[in-house]
C-alpha positions as CSV (number, residue, x, y, z in Angstrom):
1,M,95.4,131.5,57.6
2,T,94.9,135.3,57.7
3,A,96.8,137.2,55.1
4,P,99.1,140.1,56.4
5,D,97.8,143.7,56.2
6,A,98.1,144.6,52.5
7,R,99.5,148.2,53.9
8,E,102.7,146.0,55.3
9,T,103.0,144.0,52.0
10,P,105.6,145.0,49.3
11,V,104.9,144.2,45.7
12,A,106.8,141.9,44.3
13,G,109.9,143.1,42.0
14,A,108.9,147.0,43.2
15,P,112.5,148.8,44.4
16,P,112.6,149.7,47.7
17,R,110.4,152.9,49.3
18,G,112.8,155.9,48.5
19,A,114.5,154.4,45.9
20,G,112.4,156.2,42.7
21,L,112.8,159.6,44.5
22,A,116.8,159.3,44.7
23,A,116.9,158.3,41.0
24,R,115.1,161.5,39.9
25,R,117.5,163.8,42.2
26,R,120.2,162.6,40.3
27,R,118.4,163.1,36.6
28,H,116.9,166.7,37.3
29,P,118.8,168.4,40.2
30,R,118.2,171.5,39.3
31,A,114.5,171.2,38.3
32,L,113.8,169.6,41.6
33,A,115.6,172.6,43.6
34,I,113.3,175.4,41.9
35,A,110.3,172.9,42.9
36,A,111.3,173.0,46.7
37,I,111.7,176.7,47.1
38,A,108.6,177.0,45.2
39,T,106.5,174.6,47.6
40,A,108.6,176.7,50.6
41,F,107.2,179.9,49.6
42,S,104.0,178.4,49.0
43,V,103.7,176.9,52.8
44,L,105.2,180.5,54.2
45,G,102.3,182.0,52.5
46,A,99.3,179.9,53.5
47,G,100.7,179.6,57.4
48,A,100.8,183.3,57.2
49,V,97.1,183.6,56.1
50,A,96.3,180.7,58.5
51,A,97.7,182.4,61.7
52,G,95.8,185.8,60.4
53,V,92.4,184.1,60.2
54,A,93.1,182.4,63.1
55,V,93.8,185.9,65.1
56,G,90.6,187.4,63.9
57,Q,88.3,184.2,64.6
58,Q,90.0,184.3,68.7
59,A,89.9,187.9,68.9
60,A,85.7,187.9,67.5
61,A,85.0,184.8,69.9
62,A,86.8,186.8,73.1
63,A,84.6,189.7,72.5
64,V,81.7,187.5,72.1
65,A,82.5,185.1,75.1
66,E,83.3,187.9,77.5
67,P,81.7,191.1,76.0
68,D,82.7,193.0,79.7
69,V,86.1,192.7,79.5
70,E,88.2,195.0,77.3
71,P,90.4,193.6,74.6
72,E,94.2,193.7,75.4
73,P,96.5,196.6,72.7
74,A,97.4,194.8,70.0
75,E,101.0,193.5,69.8
76,T,103.7,194.7,67.4
77,S,105.1,192.2,66.2
78,A,104.4,190.7,62.8
79,E,104.1,187.2,64.0
80,P,101.3,187.7,67.5
81,T,100.8,185.7,69.8
82,P,97.0,185.2,70.2
83,E,95.1,184.2,73.5
84,P,94.1,180.8,74.2
85,E,90.5,180.5,74.4
86,P,88.3,180.5,77.6
87,T,88.0,176.9,79.1
88,R,84.0,176.3,78.7
89,A,82.5,174.0,81.1
90,G,81.0,170.7,78.8
91,P,77.7,169.7,78.8
92,S,76.6,167.6,81.9
93,I,76.6,164.0,81.1
94,A,73.0,162.4,81.4
95,T,71.9,159.8,83.9
96,A,69.9,157.1,83.1
97,P,66.9,156.8,85.7
98,T,66.8,154.1,87.9
99,R,64.3,151.9,88.3
100,V,61.6,152.1,90.9
101,R,59.8,149.0,91.4
102,T,56.4,148.8,93.2
103,C,54.7,145.4,93.6
104,S,55.5,144.2,97.4
105,I,55.3,141.3,99.1
106,A,56.4,142.4,102.5
107,G,53.0,142.1,104.0
108,L,52.9,138.5,102.8
109,A,56.4,138.0,104.0
110,S,54.9,139.1,107.6
111,D,52.3,136.7,108.0
112,G,52.5,135.3,111.4
113,R,52.5,131.6,110.3
114,L,55.7,131.8,108.5
115,G,57.2,132.0,111.8
116,D,61.4,133.5,111.7
117,F,60.9,133.6,107.9
118,V,64.0,133.7,105.6
119,G,63.9,134.0,102.0
120,A,65.3,135.5,98.7
121,V,63.7,135.9,95.1
122,V,66.5,136.7,92.2
123,N,65.4,137.4,88.6
124,A,67.2,134.6,86.6
125,E,68.3,136.3,83.7
126,T,69.5,139.8,85.5
127,G,70.8,137.8,88.2
128,E,69.1,140.7,90.4
129,V,67.8,140.2,93.8
130,L,64.7,141.6,93.8
131,F,63.8,140.1,97.3
132,D,66.0,139.4,100.8
133,R,65.2,138.7,103.6
134,A,68.1,137.0,105.7
135,A,69.0,135.7,102.3
136,S,72.5,135.3,103.0
137,T,71.9,133.5,106.5
138,P,72.5,129.9,105.9
139,A,69.1,128.1,107.7
140,R,67.3,124.8,107.4
141,H,65.1,123.8,104.4
142,G,64.0,120.4,105.2
143,S,63.7,118.2,101.9
144,V,64.8,121.2,99.8
145,L,67.8,120.0,100.5
146,K,67.4,117.3,97.9
147,V,67.8,119.9,95.3
148,L,71.5,119.8,96.3
149,T,71.7,116.1,96.3
150,A,70.3,115.7,92.8
151,A,72.7,118.4,91.7
152,A,75.6,116.6,92.9
153,A,74.7,112.9,91.9
154,L,73.8,114.7,88.1
155,R,77.7,116.2,88.4
156,V,79.8,113.5,89.7
157,L,77.5,110.2,88.7
158,G,75.6,111.9,85.7
159,P,72.2,110.6,84.6
160,G,73.1,107.2,83.2
161,Y,75.0,106.1,86.4
162,Q,73.1,102.7,87.7
163,L,74.0,101.5,91.5
164,S,74.7,97.9,91.5
165,T,74.0,94.8,93.7
166,R,76.7,91.7,93.4
167,V,77.5,88.1,94.1
168,E,80.4,86.9,94.2
169,Q,82.2,83.4,95.0
170,G,82.8,83.0,98.6
171,A,86.3,81.6,100.3
172,G,85.1,78.2,101.4
173,P,83.1,75.5,99.7
174,G,79.1,76.1,99.2
175,Q,79.6,80.3,99.9
176,V,78.7,83.1,98.0
177,V,79.1,86.7,99.0
178,L,76.3,89.3,98.5
179,V,77.5,92.8,98.2
180,G,75.4,95.7,98.4
181,G,76.2,99.0,96.5
182,G,73.9,101.4,97.7
183,D,70.7,100.4,95.9
184,A,68.0,100.7,97.9
185,T,65.1,99.9,95.1
186,L,66.5,96.4,95.1
187,S,63.0,94.3,95.4
188,A,62.2,91.1,96.6
189,L,58.6,91.4,95.3
190,A,58.2,88.5,92.6
191,P,58.5,89.2,88.8
192,G,55.7,90.7,87.2
193,Q,55.0,93.1,90.2
194,E,56.1,96.4,90.8
195,S,57.4,98.1,94.0
196,V,57.3,102.2,94.6
197,Y,60.3,101.9,92.1
198,R,59.0,101.1,88.8
199,G,61.5,99.0,87.0
200,A,63.6,98.3,89.7
201,P,65.9,94.6,89.9
202,K,64.2,92.3,91.6
203,L,66.5,89.5,94.1
204,A,64.7,87.0,91.6
205,D,67.0,87.7,88.6
206,L,70.0,88.3,90.8
207,A,68.9,84.8,92.4
208,A,68.4,82.7,89.0
209,Q,71.9,84.0,87.6
210,T,73.8,82.9,91.0
211,V,72.7,79.8,91.2
212,A,73.4,78.8,87.3
213,A,76.7,80.6,87.7
214,Y,77.8,79.2,90.8
215,A,76.7,75.3,89.5
216,A,78.5,76.1,86.4
217,A,81.8,77.2,88.6
218,N,81.4,73.9,90.9
219,P,79.9,71.4,89.0
220,E,80.7,68.9,91.4
221,A,79.2,70.6,94.4
222,P,77.1,72.9,93.3
223,A,74.9,73.8,96.5
224,I,75.0,77.3,97.8
225,T,75.0,76.6,101.6
226,E,75.9,79.9,103.0
227,V,75.6,83.6,101.9
228,L,77.4,86.4,103.6
229,L,76.1,89.9,103.4
230,D,78.5,92.6,102.5
231,A,77.2,96.0,103.8
232,T,80.7,97.7,104.1
233,Y,80.6,100.0,101.0
234,W,80.4,102.4,103.9
235,N,80.4,101.9,107.4
236,P,77.5,99.8,108.1
237,A,77.6,101.4,111.9
238,D,76.9,105.1,110.3
239,K,73.5,104.1,109.5
240,W,71.4,107.0,111.7
241,D,72.3,110.6,112.3
242,S,71.5,111.8,116.2
243,S,69.3,114.3,115.0
244,W,66.8,112.3,113.3
245,E,64.1,111.7,114.9
246,R,63.4,107.3,114.9
247,S,59.7,108.5,114.0
248,E,60.9,108.6,110.7
249,Q,61.5,105.1,110.8
250,T,58.8,103.2,112.5
251,I,55.9,105.6,110.8
252,G,57.8,105.1,107.5
253,Y,59.2,107.9,106.0
254,H,62.4,106.9,106.3
255,S,65.2,103.7,106.7
256,E,68.4,103.1,108.0
257,V,71.2,104.0,105.5
258,T,73.0,100.7,105.1
259,A,74.4,99.9,101.4
260,L,72.7,96.5,101.6
261,Q,68.9,96.5,101.5
262,V,65.8,95.9,99.3
263,D,62.7,97.7,98.7
264,G,64.1,101.0,100.8
265,D,63.6,98.5,104.0
266,R,59.8,98.8,103.5
267,Q,56.7,96.4,105.0
268,N,54.9,97.1,102.4
269,P,57.2,97.7,99.1
270,A,54.0,99.2,96.9
271,L,53.7,102.1,99.7
272,D,55.8,104.8,99.9
273,T,55.0,105.2,103.5
274,S,55.4,101.9,105.2
275,P,56.8,100.9,108.4
276,R,60.7,100.0,108.2
277,S,62.9,97.4,110.2
278,T,65.9,97.7,112.5
279,D,68.1,95.7,110.7
280,P,67.8,96.3,106.4
281,I,70.8,94.2,105.9
282,T,69.8,90.6,107.5
283,R,66.0,91.3,105.9
284,A,67.9,92.0,102.3
285,G,69.9,88.6,103.4
286,E,67.1,86.5,104.1
287,A,65.2,87.4,101.0
288,F,68.1,86.5,99.2
289,A,68.3,82.8,100.7
290,L,64.8,82.5,100.1
291,A,65.1,83.7,96.0
292,L,68.1,81.2,96.1
293,G,66.0,78.4,97.1
294,A,62.9,79.3,94.4
295,A,65.6,79.7,91.4
296,G,66.7,75.5,92.1
297,N,69.3,75.7,94.5
298,S,70.2,72.0,95.1
299,G,71.2,73.1,98.4
300,G,67.3,74.6,98.9
301,R,67.5,77.8,101.3
302,P,70.9,78.9,102.3
303,A,72.4,79.9,106.0
304,V,72.6,83.8,106.3
305,A,75.7,85.8,108.1
306,M,77.5,88.5,107.8
307,G,80.7,88.8,106.4
308,V,83.0,90.6,103.6
309,S,83.9,89.9,100.1
310,S,86.9,88.1,99.5
311,G,87.5,89.2,96.0
312,G,86.2,85.6,94.7
313,A,84.9,85.8,91.2
314,E,81.8,87.7,90.1
315,L,78.7,85.2,89.7
316,A,76.1,87.8,89.3
317,V,74.8,91.7,89.3
318,V,72.0,93.4,88.7
319,R,71.5,97.4,88.3
320,S,69.3,100.0,89.3
321,Q,67.2,102.5,86.9
322,P,69.7,105.1,85.8
323,V,70.5,108.0,88.5
324,S,68.4,110.3,86.2
325,R,64.7,108.1,86.8
326,L,65.9,107.7,90.9
327,I,66.2,111.6,90.9
328,E,63.1,112.0,89.9
329,K,61.4,109.7,92.2
330,M,63.7,111.4,94.8
331,L,62.3,114.9,94.2
332,M,58.5,114.2,93.0
333,N,57.3,112.3,96.1
334,S,60.3,113.5,98.5
335,D,62.0,109.8,98.8
336,N,64.1,110.1,101.9
337,T,66.1,106.6,101.6
338,L,66.9,107.4,97.9
339,A,68.2,110.9,99.0
340,E,70.6,108.9,101.4
341,M,71.6,106.3,99.4
342,L,72.2,109.2,96.5
343,A,74.1,111.4,98.7
344,R,76.5,108.2,100.3
345,V,77.1,107.2,96.3
346,V,78.4,110.4,95.5
347,S,80.9,110.6,98.7
348,K,82.3,107.4,97.6
349,E,82.6,108.1,93.8
350,S,84.1,111.4,94.9
351,G,86.9,110.0,96.8
352,F,85.6,110.1,100.1
353,D,84.9,107.3,102.6
354,G,81.0,107.4,102.1
355,S,80.5,109.0,105.5
356,A,77.8,111.1,106.8
357,A,80.3,113.1,108.1
358,S,81.9,113.5,104.8
359,L,79.1,115.2,102.7
360,T,80.0,118.7,103.6
361,Q,83.1,118.5,101.7
362,A,81.8,115.8,99.2
363,F,79.1,118.4,98.1
364,A,80.9,121.3,98.1
365,A,83.2,119.6,95.8
366,A,80.6,118.5,93.9
367,L,78.7,121.7,93.5
368,Q,81.4,123.9,92.9
369,P,81.3,123.9,89.3
370,Y,78.1,125.3,89.0
371,G,79.7,128.3,89.6
372,V,77.8,129.3,92.3
373,T,79.6,130.7,95.2
374,L,79.3,128.3,98.4
375,D,78.0,130.0,101.6
376,P,80.9,129.9,104.2
377,G,78.5,128.0,106.7
378,M,77.2,125.7,104.7
379,V,76.8,122.2,106.4
380,I,75.1,119.2,104.8
381,R,75.0,116.5,107.6
382,D,72.7,114.7,105.5
383,G,71.2,113.9,102.1
384,S,67.3,113.8,102.6
385,G,67.4,117.1,104.5
386,L,66.0,115.5,107.6
387,S,68.7,116.8,110.0
388,H,67.6,120.7,111.7
389,L,71.5,121.1,111.5
390,N,71.6,121.3,107.9
391,A,72.3,125.2,106.8
392,V,72.3,126.2,103.3
393,S,71.4,130.1,102.6
394,P,68.1,130.9,100.8
395,L,70.2,132.9,98.3
396,Y,72.6,129.7,97.0
397,Y,69.1,128.2,96.5
398,A,67.9,131.1,94.2
399,R,71.1,131.1,92.8
400,L,71.4,127.5,92.4
401,F,68.0,127.5,90.9
402,D,69.2,130.0,88.3
403,V,71.3,127.9,87.0
404,I,69.0,124.6,86.9
405,A,66.7,127.2,84.8
406,A,69.0,128.3,82.5
407,G,69.0,124.2,81.9
408,G,72.2,123.3,80.8
409,G,74.5,120.1,80.9
410,D,72.8,117.6,82.7
411,L,70.1,119.5,84.8
412,P,67.3,119.5,82.8
413,V,66.8,115.9,84.5
414,L,66.3,117.7,87.6
415,T,64.3,120.2,86.4
416,A,61.7,117.6,85.2
417,G,61.6,116.0,89.1
418,L,60.5,119.2,90.3
419,P,56.5,119.4,91.5
420,V,54.2,121.8,89.6
421,A,52.3,123.8,91.5
422,G,48.8,122.2,91.7
423,R,49.8,119.7,89.1
424,S,51.9,116.9,90.2
425,G,54.2,115.5,93.3
426,S,54.1,116.7,96.6
427,L,52.6,120.2,95.0
428,A,49.5,118.2,93.4
429,S,47.0,119.5,96.1
430,R,48.1,122.8,96.8
431,F,48.1,126.4,96.0
432,A,44.2,126.8,96.3
433,G,42.5,129.7,96.9
434,D,43.8,133.0,96.1
435,A,47.4,131.0,95.2
436,A,45.7,129.1,93.1
437,I,46.6,131.8,90.4
438,A,50.2,130.6,90.3
439,R,48.9,126.7,89.8
440,G,51.2,125.4,86.8
441,S,53.8,128.1,87.1
442,V,55.8,127.1,90.0
443,A,58.0,124.2,89.7
444,A,59.6,123.7,92.9
445,K,60.6,121.1,95.6
446,T,58.9,121.2,99.3
447,G,60.2,120.9,102.3
448,W,59.3,119.9,106.1
449,I,60.8,119.0,109.2
450,N,59.3,119.4,112.9
451,T,60.6,123.3,112.6
452,A,60.5,124.0,109.3
453,Y,58.6,124.6,106.3
454,S,60.0,125.8,103.1
455,L,59.8,126.2,99.1
456,S,62.5,126.7,96.7
457,G,62.3,127.0,92.8
458,I,61.4,128.4,90.0
459,I,58.3,130.5,88.9
460,T,57.3,132.1,85.3
461,A,55.7,135.3,86.4
462,A,52.4,136.8,85.2
463,D,54.7,139.4,83.0
464,G,57.2,136.7,81.6
465,T,59.7,137.1,84.1
466,V,61.8,134.1,85.3
467,L,62.1,133.9,89.0
468,T,63.9,131.8,91.3
469,F,63.2,131.7,94.8
470,A,63.6,129.8,98.1
471,F,61.2,130.5,101.4
472,S,61.5,129.0,104.8
473,A,59.5,129.3,107.6
474,I,61.2,128.4,110.6
475,G,60.8,127.9,114.4
476,N,57.6,127.0,116.3
477,V,55.8,126.5,112.7
478,Q,52.9,124.3,112.1
479,G,51.4,122.8,108.7
480,S,49.5,126.4,107.9
481,A,53.0,127.2,107.0
482,R,52.1,125.3,103.6
483,A,49.4,128.0,102.9
484,A,51.2,131.0,103.8
485,L,54.2,130.0,101.6
486,D,51.7,129.1,98.6
487,S,50.5,132.7,98.9
488,L,53.9,134.5,99.4
489,T,54.7,132.3,96.1
490,A,52.0,133.7,94.3
491,G,52.5,137.1,95.5
492,A,56.0,137.0,93.7
493,Y,54.1,135.7,90.5
494,R,51.9,138.6,90.5
495,C,54.3,140.7,90.9
496,G,57.3,139.4,88.3
497,D,60.0,142.3,87.6
498,N,58.0,144.4,89.3
499,L,58.9,143.1,92.7
500,T,60.1,145.3,95.3
501,N,62.3,144.8,98.4
502,T,60.2,147.2,100.3
């Protein structure tokens, strides 16, 4: 506890203030009266002298300040009232010089390969916007939107969260229910084999747990004869956005968005880009039935049908790698399926229904705590950025990357997952030619859909300034837009804090 100010604390045992003076008056009344009279004469004399000095000083000052004005006649009063000094203008307040920046990337931003270009560059330390091209206008940025999915997942789920797939006792004899929880990494590969999702849980493990637990719970009838498939964690019909190209599925960039699937529904689980099926739920169920037979189910390979959980006892569960690992994979290799799964789980865990239609609200709620003002026209159509209907401003991305660059909370997980120019992920082979100067100094997320090429992230500039940025080439743009974006980003790297908006 802080002690009270000593000036306000009386000394213990001392008389109250004023008590000593009253006692002296009673003992020496005449002496005190004489002293008071003497003091009064002293004060009056000093006042007269001071007044005379003041009058003399003012007259002299007036004579110096205004030599062309005759002095006023002296007053006959013994106590003349001096004229007030003339008011003089004080010194002007010096204005700090405005910095003039001289390094421009306007020419690079006008490259025809960039189409209808939008962009923003911000000094991450000061928050000053150094470069602005329709920076506040919501627009499509392709897979750059995965940065928002990652940030939302870290805020709502946390880096240690794991997606689960469970098996429950069914309502009928010989029946079990396979319940999907949004883990697209669950793998049908044999133990010892790795899919693109290293360290993923295995159906073989889930099947072995199920066979043992079911037999223990049903010793007189241990055979599993039917597997029901429950993918109702969100509506299984809400699996493909009307704005997506079906070629994303057939070529192999993206699976349908179902809460139950294996290996991201890839035909070849070892390849990032591999054709996907048109029925990931049944495909996962058939793989599980096969795994049950291999695990020693006395009923062999059971039948498979669609169904829902009846709330039976849990028999088995396997869990994904932590969200921190999933985010790294999603960002580094721009994995669309992981992005969609994480977005739907964020919706569910935020109290929404896991639908695509809920994502704008779910993301707004998840991103608000980062302290970046949300765009009034923000639209989150999906978690991967594949839809041309997504709308987020370049300035929002740049501001969010300000927060990411500061590294608070769990955000270093996101930073670690960003590709680095000329070094890793989707930027490993980029930043060639003149742009090579920025290799190793740009950590950013790439984006590409048919009508947009984008790049957004963090630049450690040549002068040491940390810049955050978002650039998008929109419209009828081709693959050459990537090189134009790299050159523009390298230009910002060269300019650093000397970057001008003109």
